[in-house]
C-alpha positions in Angstrom: -29.4 -4.9 -2.7 -28.8 -2.3 -0.1 -27.3 -3.7 3.1 -28.3 -2.1 6.4 -25.6 -1.4 9.0 -24.9 -4.0 11.7 -23.3 -3.6 15.1 -20.9 -5.1 15.8 -19.7 -5.6 12.2 -19.9 -9.4 11.6 -19.1 -11.3 8.4 -20.0 -14.9 7.6 -17.5 -16.6 5.4 -17.8 -19.9 3.5 -14.9 -22.3 2.9 -14.1 -23.2 -0.7 -14.9 -26.7 -1.8 -11.1 -27.4 -2.0 -11.0 -27.2 1.8 -14.3 -28.8 2.7 -13.4 -32.0 0.8 -10.0 -32.6 2.5 -9.3 -35.4 5.0 -9.7 -34.4 8.6 -6.0 -33.8 9.4 -5.3 -31.9 6.2 -8.5 -29.9 6.6 -7.6 -28.8 10.1 -4.1 -27.7 9.0 -5.7 -25.7 6.1 -8.3 -24.1 8.3 -5.7 -23.0 10.9 -3.7 -21.3 8.1 -6.9 -19.7 6.7 -7.7 -18.2 10.1 -4.1 -16.7 10.3 -4.5 -15.2 6.8 -7.9 -13.8 7.6 -6.5 -12.0 10.7 -3.7 -10.6 8.5 -6.3 -9.3 5.9 -7.9 -7.0 8.6 -4.7 -5.5 9.9 -3.9 -2.7 10.7 -7.0 -2.0 12.7 -8.0 -0.9 16.1 -8.2 -4.3 17.9 -7.5 -7.9 17.0 -10.2 -9.5 14.7 -12.1 -12.3 16.3 -12.3 -15.4 14.0 -14.6 -18.2 15.0 -14.5 -21.5 13.1 -17.2 -24.1 12.5 -17.3 -27.1 10.2 -18.1 -25.2 7.0 -18.2 -21.5 8.1 -16.1 -18.8 9.6 -17.5 -15.9 11.6 -15.4 -12.8 11.7 -15.9 -9.8 13.9 -14.4 -6.9 11.9 -12.6 -4.3 14.1 -13.2 -0.6 13.7 -11.2 0.8 10.8 -10.6 -2.5 9.1 -11.6 -3.1 5.5 -14.1 -5.9 5.6 -14.0 -6.2 1.8 -10.5 -7.6 2.2 -12.0 -10.8 3.5 -13.3 -11.6 0.0 -9.7 -11.5 -1.3 -8.4 -14.3 1.0 -7.7 -17.5 -0.8 -9.7 -20.4 0.5 -12.9 -18.3 0.9 -15.8 -19.0 -1.4 -18.0 -16.1 -0.4 -18.5 -13.5 2.3 -21.8 -12.3 3.6 -22.3 -9.3 6.0 -24.3 -10.4 9.1 -27.2 -8.1 9.7 -28.6 -10.0 12.8 -28.5 -13.2 14.7 -31.9 -14.4 16.1 -33.4 -17.4 17.8 -34.1 -20.4 15.8 -37.8 -19.7 15.7 -39.9 -18.8 12.6 -41.6 -16.0 14.5 -38.3 -14.4 15.5 -36.9 -14.7 12.0 -39.9 -13.1 10.4 -40.2 -10.2 12.9 -36.5 -9.2 12.6 -36.3 -10.0 8.9 -39.2 -7.7 8.1 -37.4 -4.8 9.9 -34.1 -5.5 8.2 -35.3 -6.1 4.6 -38.3 -3.8 4.3 -36.5 -1.1 2.3 -34.4 -3.6 0.3 -37.6 -5.2 -1.2 -39.8 -2.1 -1.3 -41.3 -1.8 -4.8 -39.1 -4.6 -6.2 -39.6 -8.2 -7.2 -37.9 -10.3 -4.6 -37.0 -13.8 -3.4 -36.1 -15.3 0.0 -33.3 -17.9 0.1 -33.0 -19.9 3.3 -30.5 -22.6 3.9 -29.9 -25.1 6.7 -26.2 -25.4 7.7 -25.0 -28.2 10.0 -26.7 -31.3 11.4 -30.3 -31.4 10.1 -31.3 -33.3 13.3 -30.4 -30.3 15.4 -32.2 -27.7 13.2 -35.9 -28.0 13.8 -36.9 -25.5 11.0 -37.1 -26.3 7.4 -35.7 -23.9 4.8 -38.9 -23.8 2.7 -41.1 -23.0 5.7 -38.9 -20.0 6.6 -38.8 -18.8 3.0 -42.6 -18.9 2.8 -43.2 -17.2 6.2 -40.7 -14.4 5.7 -41.7 -14.0 2.0 -45.4 -13.6 3.1 -44.4 -10.9 5.6 -42.4 -8.9 3.0 -44.7 -9.4 0.1 -47.1 -6.4 0.9 -44.1 -4.1 0.6 -42.8 -5.5 -2.7 -43.8 -5.5 -6.3 -44.1 -9.3 -6.2 -42.2 -12.5 -5.8 -39.8 -13.7 -8.5 -37.8 -16.8 -7.7 -36.1 -16.9 -11.1 -34.7 -13.4 -11.6 -35.4 -11.4 -8.4 -34.4 -7.7 -8.2 -33.7 -8.2 -4.5 -32.7 -11.3 -2.6 -33.1 -12.0 1.1 -30.5 -14.5 2.5 -31.1 -16.5 5.7 -28.9 -19.3 7.1 -30.3 -21.7 9.7 -27.7 -23.1 12.1 -27.7 -25.3 15.1 -27.5 -22.3 17.5 -29.6 -19.7 15.7 -30.4 -18.0 12.5 -28.3 -15.6 10.6 -30.0 -12.8 8.6 -27.5 -11.8 5.9 -26.7 -9.1 3.4 -25.8 -9.8 -0.3 -22.8 -12.2 -0.6 -19.5 -11.2 -2.1 -17.7 -13.8 -4.2 -14.3 -14.9 -2.9 -11.4 -16.3 -4.9 -11.9 -19.9 -3.6 -8.8 -22.1 -3.9 -6.5 -23.0 -1.0 -5.2 -20.9 1.9 -2.0 -19.1 0.8 1.1 -20.8 2.2 -0.3 -24.4 2.6 1.4 -25.6 -0.6 4.9 -24.3 0.0 6.9 -21.6 -1.8 7.8 -20.7 -5.4 9.2 -17.7 -7.2 7.4 -16.0 -10.0 9.1 -14.3 -13.0 7.3 -11.0 -13.1 7.7 -8.5 -16.0 4.8 -6.2 -14.8 2.6 -7.1 -17.8 -0.7 -8.8 -17.9 0.4 -12.4 -18.2 3.0 -12.7 -15.4 0.7 -11.0 -12.9 -2.2 -13.2 -13.7 0.0 -16.3 -13.6 1.2 -15.3 -10.1 -2.3 -14.8 -8.9 -3.4 -18.2 -10.3 -0.7 -20.0 -8.4 -1.3 -18.1 -5.2 -4.9 -19.3 -5.4 -3.6 -22.8 -5.2 -2.0 -22.1 -1.9 1.6 -21.4 -3.1 3.4 -18.5 -1.4 5.5 -16.4 -3.8 8.5 -14.2 -4.1 8.9 -12.3 -7.4 11.9 -12.2 -9.7 12.1 -9.2 -11.9 14.7 -9.2 -14.7 15.1 -5.5 -15.4 15.6 -4.5 -19.1 14.3 -0.9 -19.0 16.1 0.8 -16.1 14.4 2.7 -13.2 11.1 3.2 -15.0 10.7 -0.5 -15.9 11.5 -1.4 -12.3 9.0 1.1 -10.9 6.3 -0.3 -13.1 7.0 -3.9 -12.0 7.1 -2.8 -8.4 3.7 -1.2 -8.7 2.2 -4.5 -10.0 4.0 -6.6 -7.5 3.0 -4.3 -4.6 -0.7 -4.5 -5.8 -0.5 -8.4 -5.7 1.2 -8.3 -2.3 -1.2 -5.9 -0.6 -4.4 -7.0 -2.2 -3.9 -10.8 -2.4 -1.0 -12.0 -0.3 -2.5 -12.0 3.2 -0.6 -14.2 5.5 2.7 -13.7 3.6 5.2 -10.9 3.2 6.5 -11.3 -0.4 9.7 -9.8 -1.7 10.7 -8.6 -5.2 14.2 -9.5 -6.3 15.2 -7.0 -9.0 18.0 -8.1 -11.2 19.8 -5.8 -13.7 19.6 -7.7 -17.0 20.8 -5.0 -19.3 24.5 -6.3 -19.2 23.2 -9.8 -20.0 21.2 -8.6 -23.0 24.2 -6.5 -24.3 26.4 -9.6 -24.2 23.6 -11.8 -25.7 23.2 -9.4 -28.6 27.0 -9.0 -29.2 27.9 -12.7 -29.2 24.9 -14.9 -30.2 22.7 -15.5 -33.2 19.9 -13.0 -33.5 17.2 -15.5 -34.3 17.8 -17.2 -30.9 17.8 -14.1 -28.8 14.3 -14.5 -27.4 14.8 -18.2 -26.4 18.2 -17.6 -24.9 16.9 -14.6 -22.9 14.1 -16.7 -21.4 16.6 -19.4 -20.4 18.8 -16.8 -18.7 15.8 -15.6 -16.8 14.9 -19.1 -15.6 18.5 -19.5 -14.4 18.3 -16.3 -12.5 14.9 -17.3 -11.0 16.4 -20.7 -10.0 19.3 -19.0 -8.2 16.8 -16.8 -6.2 14.6 -19.9 -5.5 17.5 -21.7 -4.0 18.1 -18.8 -1.6 14.5 -18.6 -0.6 13.8 -22.3 -0.2 11.4 -22.3 -3.2 10.9 -25.4 -5.3 9.2 -24.1 -8.4 9.3 -21.2 -10.9 6.1 -19.6 -12.2 5.9 -18.0 -15.6 3.2 -16.3 -17.7 3.8 -18.4 -20.8 0.8 -19.4 -22.9 1.3 -21.9 -25.8 1.6 -20.1 -29.2 1.2 -16.6 -27.9 4.6 -15.4 -29.1 7.4 -17.1 -31.0 9.3 -18.0 -27.8 6.2 -19.8 -26.5 5.9 -22.5 -29.2 5.7 -26.0 -27.7 9.2 -26.8 -28.8 10.7 -23.6 -27.6 9.0 -23.9 -24.2 10.5 -27.4 -23.9 14.0 -26.0 -24.8 13.6 -23.1 -22.3 12.5 -25.5 -19.5 15.7 -27.5 -19.8 17.6 -24.4 -18.5 16.6 -25.2 -14.9 16.2 -28.1 -12.6 13.3 -26.4 -10.9 9.7 -27.4 -11.6 8.2 -24.8 -14.0 4.6 -23.9 -13.4 2.7 -22.3 -16.4 -0.8 -21.7 -15.2 -1.8 -19.7 -18.3 -0.6 -22.4 -20.8 -4.0 -23.0 -22.3 -5.6 -19.6 -21.8 -6.5 -17.1 -24.6 -5.3 -13.6 -24.3 -8.8 -12.2 -23.8 -9.2 -14.6 -20.8 -6.0 -13.4 -19.3 -7.0 -9.7 -19.8 -10.4 -10.4 -18.2 -8.7 -12.1 -15.2 -6.4 -9.1 -14.9 -9.4 -6.8 -14.7 -11.0 -9.0 -12.0 -8.0 -9.2 -9.7 -7.3 -5.4 -10.1 -4.0 -5.6 -12.0 -5.2 -4.5 -15.4 -4.9 -0.7 -15.0 -1.4 -1.0 -13.5 -0.1 -3.6 -16.0 -1.3 -1.8 -19.1 1.1 1.0 -18.7 4.2 -1.1 -18.0 6.4 -1.2 -21.1 7.2 -4.5 -22.9 11.0 -4.8 -22.8 11.6 -8.6 -22.9 10.7 -9.0 -26.5 13.9 -8.5 -28.6 11.9 -9.0 -31.8 14.3 -10.4 -34.3 12.8 -10.3 -37.8 12.8 -14.1 -38.1 12.8 -15.6 -34.6 13.4 -19.3 -34.1 10.2 -21.1 -33.4 11.7 -24.6 -32.9 15.1 -24.1 -31.3 17.1 -27.2 -30.5 18.8 -27.8 -27.2 22.1 -28.4 -29.0 22.0 -25.0 -30.8 21.1 -23.2 -27.6 23.9 -24.9 -25.7 26.4 -23.9 -28.4 25.2 -20.2 -28.3 25.3 -20.1 -24.5 28.9 -21.3 -24.6 29.8 -17.9 -26.1 28.6 -16.1 -22.9 30.5 -15.6 -19.7 29.9 -18.6 -17.5 29.2 -16.6 -14.4 27.1 -13.9 -16.1 23.8 -14.8 -14.3 25.5 -15.5 -11.0 27.0 -12.0 -10.9 23.7 -10.4 -11.8 21.9 -12.3 -9.1 24.4 -11.4 -6.4 24.0 -7.7 -7.2 20.1 -7.8 -7.1 18.0 -5.3 -5.2 15.5 -6.8 -2.8 12.2 -5.0 -1.9 9.8 -5.8 0.9 6.6 -5.2 -1.1 4.1 -4.7 1.7 6.4 -2.2 3.5 7.5 -0.4 0.3 6.8 3.3 -0.2 6.7 3.7 -4.0 6.6 7.5 -3.9 10.2 7.5 -2.5 11.5 5.6 -5.5 10.5 8.2 -8.1 13.3 10.6 -9.1 12.4 13.8 -7.4 14.1 16.0 -9.9 11.8 14.7 -12.6 8.5 15.3 -10.8 6.5 18.5 -11.0 3.1 19.3 -9.4 2.0 22.2 -11.7 2.4 23.3 -15.3 4.9 26.3 -15.3 3.9 29.3 -17.5 5.1 28.8 -21.1 5.7 25.0 -20.7 4.4 22.6 -23.3 2.1 20.0 -21.9 2.1 16.6 -23.7 -0.6 14.1 -23.1 0.7 10.6 -23.7 -2.5 8.6 -23.3 -4.2 6.6 -26.1 -6.2 8.6 -28.5 -9.6 7.5 -27.3 -8.8 8.6 -23.7 -7.5 11.9 -24.9 -10.6 12.5 -27.0 -12.9 11.6 -24.1 -11.3 14.3 -22.0 -8.1 16.3 -22.1 -6.6 19.5 -20.6 -7.4 22.4 -22.9 -3.7 23.3 -23.3 -2.4 19.7 -23.9 -0.8 18.5 -27.1 -1.4 14.8 -27.9 1.2 12.2 -28.8 0.7 8.6 -27.9 3.6 7.2 -26.1 5.0 5.2 -29.0 4.8 8.3 -31.2 6.5 10.4 -28.6 9.4 8.0 -28.3 10.0 8.4 -32.0 9.4 12.1 -32.2 11.0 13.7 -29.1 14.6 14.0 -30.6 13.1 16.6 -33.0 11.5 18.7 -30.3 12.6 22.3 -29.6 15.4 22.1 -27.0 14.7 25.7 -25.9 11.3 24.7 -24.6 10.2 23.2 -21.3 8.0 20.1 -21.4 5.6 18.6 -18.9 4.5 15.0 -19.7 1.4 13.4 -18.4 -0.2 9.9 -18.6 -2.6 7.9 -16.5 -0.3 6.6 -13.7 2.9 8.4 -14.3 4.9 5.4 -15.6 5.1 6.4 -19.3 5.6 10.0 -18.6 8.4 9.2 -16.1 10.1 7.0 -18.7 9.9 9.6 -21.4 11.1 12.4 -19.1 14.2 10.4 -18.2 15.0 9.8 -21.8 14.5 13.4 -22.7 16.7 14.5 -19.8 19.5 12.3 -21.0 19.3 14.1 -24.3 19.5 17.5 -22.7 15.8 18.5 -22.7 14.1 20.4 -19.9 11.4 17.7 -19.2 9.3 16.7 -16.2 6.5 14.3 -15.4 3.3 15.5 -13.8 2.8 14.0 -10.4 -0.5 12.2 -10.1 -1.1 11.7 -13.9 -4.6 12.3 -15.3 -6.2 12.8 -11.9 -3.8 15.7 -11.2 -4.4 17.1 -14.6 -8.1 17.2 -14.0 -7.6 19.1 -10.8 -5.4 21.6 -12.5 -8.0 22.1 -15.2 -10.7 22.6 -12.5 -12.5 19.3 -13.2 
């Protein structure tokens, strides 16, 4: 339903049930933290947002230049409604103003009026049903009829002790608990779907996070993980300033592959990652480690392997996806906005032995770990890079010598997107090779030719350009990916 503009911009927010049901002292603590997080969601803006709290509602005055939609991404909020007007608690006043505000929204449509009393019933002289009937009767001549079961347009009114609120269509919030009220953890983040969704799920329960990234794929892998972590930090981490701790795991993997049994690589790698996360957790005052494990999804995530992996750390291990199906995880990634970013991050942590262990014993793992340098993880953690995610400029991290803004005359343009995307639209001069195909094929390319590589977000093209440069090819990634390619083609 179209929402008319309101001045000043006001939003009415509803607490999640998790807050409303808490005891008085706990609830007050949670609400204070919620107000702090709401103010952070609206920065930077011209002016400080005004946040007014009542027993079950929050009224926020949104400053000029602030993104009001961010309020619906604050944990602890069940829903957000734009306030179109506040009027006296009289039926005549509600009907007169409501007819002005909602006339165009219901015109020619089947509609319903939903009124609700909020607060002490003894102090609200109006009844919800009476207001619904009166305002509905005033709007009915403009509409195609009343439909209480499946209306095309819905009019929302809240009746409070001090007046009536005429509201726009509500936006659903994430619910849960205000971020920060349940302490701090670290999340193992690969950049893929699972770890990002797991981090979001734990944040929704009020746990503040730092991220631990075990880098197995060099600068390109790190850039992909940083994109995902920055999205979570900027879109969902209001009230906190999370960091990403990037740990170079390539030396650990090299020693693992040189000294240990191949069938145990995956489980051993996950144990090393937990130890690295534990070391970061100790430095950050965190008491738990979050992972994206789901039972049975891959060989390292059988129940027995998960038990063996967990024994590598004294920290509490949180696995919020443990019972989720992959399609549920993907759907959540779409809902929270991480899907498009995660889908182009390469999968590096799967060492894929032909016959991986599915029931590794603690004794066998301890024996294999005895073959590794005792201080291997500690050295890697000490050398880690730390990124302040909300203050991070990702464009400065890209290797400038690899990036190009146009297609030079005579260069070969290679489109690395999946076939269905290429077939739906592609640059007329582009050759098509899916990323996996290009990784296998590029050693046979003509080394006298110049290559410009393109993909959706620039992660895959950057990775391939780096590999080709190391082999002596004249290769670049197109800055801006598919969007830039469309502009160059005149679309």
